C-alpha positions as a Markdown table, in Angstrom:
| # | Residue | x | y | z |
|---|---|---|---|---|
| 1 | Met | 15.8 | -20.2 | 7.6 |
| 2 | Leu | 15.1 | -22.5 | 10.8 |
| 3 | Glu | 17.9 | -21.0 | 12.5 |
| 4 | Leu | 16.4 | -17.7 | 12.6 |
| 5 | Phe | 13.5 | -19.3 | 14.1 |
| 6 | Gln | 15.8 | -21.1 | 16.7 |
| 7 | Glu | 16.8 | -17.8 | 17.1 |
| 8 | Ala | 13.9 | -15.5 | 17.5 |
| 9 | Gly | 12.1 | -17.5 | 20.3 |
| 10 | Phe | 8.3 | -18.0 | 20.7 |
| 11 | Ala | 7.2 | -14.6 | 18.8 |
| 12 | Ala | 8.4 | -16.5 | 15.8 |
| 13 | Trp | 6.3 | -19.0 | 16.0 |
| 14 | Leu | 3.2 | -16.6 | 17.1 |
| 15 | Cys | 4.0 | -14.8 | 13.7 |
| 16 | Thr | 4.2 | -18.3 | 12.1 |
| 17 | Gly | 0.6 | -19.1 | 13.4 |
| 18 | Leu | -0.8 | -15.7 | 12.2 |
| 19 | Phe | 0.8 | -16.4 | 9.0 |
| 20 | Ile | -1.2 | -19.8 | 8.7 |
| 21 | Ala | -4.6 | -18.2 | 10.1 |
| 22 | Gly | -4.5 | -15.3 | 7.1 |
| 23 | Val | -3.6 | -17.9 | 4.5 |
| 24 | Ala | -6.5 | -19.8 | 5.7 |
| 25 | Met | -8.9 | -17.4 | 6.1 |
| 26 | Leu | -8.0 | -16.2 | 2.3 |
| 27 | Ala | -8.4 | -19.9 | 0.7 |
| 28 | Ile | -11.5 | -20.4 | 2.8 |
| 29 | Lys | -13.6 | -17.3 | 3.4 |
| 30 | Arg | -11.5 | -15.2 | 1.0 |
| 31 | Ala | -11.3 | -12.8 | 3.9 |
| 32 | Asn | -9.2 | -9.6 | 4.1 |
| 33 | Val | -5.5 | -10.6 | 5.1 |
| 34 | Thr | -4.7 | -7.2 | 6.0 |
| 35 | Pro | -5.3 | -7.6 | 9.7 |
| 36 | Tyr | -3.3 | -10.6 | 9.7 |
| 37 | Ala | -0.5 | -9.3 | 8.0 |
| 38 | Val | -0.6 | -6.0 | 10.9 |
| 39 | Ala | -0.5 | -8.4 | 13.6 |
| 40 | Ile | 2.5 | -10.7 | 12.0 |
| 41 | Val | 4.4 | -7.3 | 12.3 |
| 42 | Ala | 3.2 | -6.2 | 15.4 |
| 43 | Ala | 4.2 | -9.7 | 17.1 |
| 44 | Gly | 8.0 | -9.4 | 15.4 |
| 45 | Val | 8.2 | -6.2 | 16.7 |
| 46 | Met | 7.1 | -7.3 | 20.1 |
| 47 | Gly | 9.5 | -10.3 | 20.0 |
| 48 | Gln | 12.2 | -7.8 | 19.2 |
| 49 | Gly | 11.3 | -5.4 | 21.7 |
| 50 | Leu | 11.1 | -8.7 | 24.4 |
| 51 | Gly | 14.1 | -9.8 | 23.0 |
| 52 | Met | 16.3 | -6.4 | 23.8 |
| 53 | Arg | 15.1 | -6.2 | 27.2 |
| 54 | Leu | 16.1 | -9.4 | 27.8 |
| 55 | Val | 19.4 | -8.6 | 26.3 |
| 56 | Ser | 19.7 | -5.8 | 28.5 |
| 57 | Lys | 18.9 | -7.2 | 31.7 |
| 58 | Ala | 22.0 | -10.2 | 30.9 |
| 59 | Ala | 24.2 | -7.6 | 29.6 |
| 60 | Glu | 23.7 | -5.2 | 33.1 |
| 61 | Gly | 24.6 | -8.9 | 35.2 |
| 62 | Ala | 27.6 | -9.6 | 33.2 |
| 63 | Pro | 30.6 | -9.7 | 35.2 |
| 64 | Ser | 33.1 | -8.3 | 32.3 |
| 65 | Leu | 33.0 | -5.7 | 29.6 |
| 66 | Ala | 34.1 | -8.7 | 26.9 |
| 67 | Glu | 31.2 | -10.8 | 28.2 |
| 68 | Lys | 28.6 | -7.5 | 27.9 |
| 69 | Val | 29.9 | -7.2 | 24.4 |
| 70 | Thr | 29.2 | -10.8 | 23.5 |
| 71 | Tyr | 25.5 | -10.5 | 25.4 |
| 72 | Leu | 24.7 | -7.5 | 23.5 |
| 73 | Ser | 26.1 | -9.0 | 20.1 |
| 74 | Leu | 24.3 | -12.5 | 20.3 |
| 75 | Gly | 21.1 | -11.0 | 22.1 |
| 76 | Ser | 21.1 | -8.1 | 19.5 |
| 77 | Lys | 20.9 | -10.7 | 16.3 |
| 78 | Glu | 18.3 | -13.0 | 17.9 |
| 79 | Ala | 16.1 | -10.0 | 18.8 |
| 80 | Ala | 16.3 | -8.9 | 14.9 |
| 81 | Ala | 15.3 | -12.5 | 14.0 |
| 82 | Asn | 12.1 | -11.3 | 15.0 |
| 83 | Leu | 11.8 | -8.5 | 12.8 |
| 84 | Ile | 13.0 | -10.4 | 10.0 |
| 85 | Ile | 10.2 | -13.1 | 10.6 |
| 86 | Gly | 7.4 | -10.7 | 10.9 |
| 87 | Gly | 8.5 | -8.6 | 8.1 |
| 88 | Val | 9.4 | -11.3 | 5.7 |
| 89 | Leu | 5.9 | -13.7 | 6.5 |
| 90 | Ala | 3.6 | -10.5 | 6.4 |
| 91 | Leu | 5.3 | -9.6 | 3.0 |
| 92 | Ile | 4.6 | -13.0 | 1.7 |
| 93 | Leu | 0.9 | -13.1 | 2.9 |
| 94 | Leu | 0.1 | -10.0 | 1.1 |
| 95 | Ala | 1.8 | -11.3 | -1.9 |
| 96 | Val | -0.5 | -14.1 | -1.7 |
| 97 | Ala | -3.2 | -12.2 | -1.6 |
| 98 | Gly | -2.3 | -10.0 | -4.4 |
| 99 | Val | -1.7 | -13.2 | -6.6 |
| 100 | Ala | -5.1 | -14.6 | -5.2 |
| 101 | Ala | -7.2 | -11.6 | -6.5 |
| 102 | Lys | -5.4 | -11.6 | -9.8 |
| 103 | Val | -6.4 | -15.3 | -10.3 |
| 104 | Arg | -9.8 | -14.8 | -9.1 |
| 105 | Gly | -10.3 | -11.6 | -11.1 |
| 106 | Ser | -11.4 | -9.1 | -8.5 |
| 107 | Ala | -10.4 | -5.7 | -8.1 |
| 108 | Thr | -8.7 | -5.8 | -4.7 |
| 109 | Pro | -6.4 | -8.2 | -3.1 |
| 110 | Thr | -8.8 | -9.2 | 0.0 |
| 111 | Ala | -12.5 | -8.4 | -1.8 |
| 112 | Pro | -14.8 | -11.4 | -1.2 |
């Protein structure tokens, strides 16, 4: 899992920060975590988009076809890591909210 974070770059850490903030809000204030889950997914998509743009720029400057393919292969893998991290952390956050709601006995996972 740490390899994914190393590949993904700053957007993965942004996703992680939003995840921690969402869990803290759920634990402290019993706040609605849906906005945090949406922000996590948005950060993952942003990281993927920015990563693909960097990959495209690097591939355009590559002197040979073999290097272009290498850049596209490695860069696409790194950019996709952002989507994986964003999706997984958002799902975990929503699952934690669901479990917390069940434990608290509320009807909805984000009810105060």
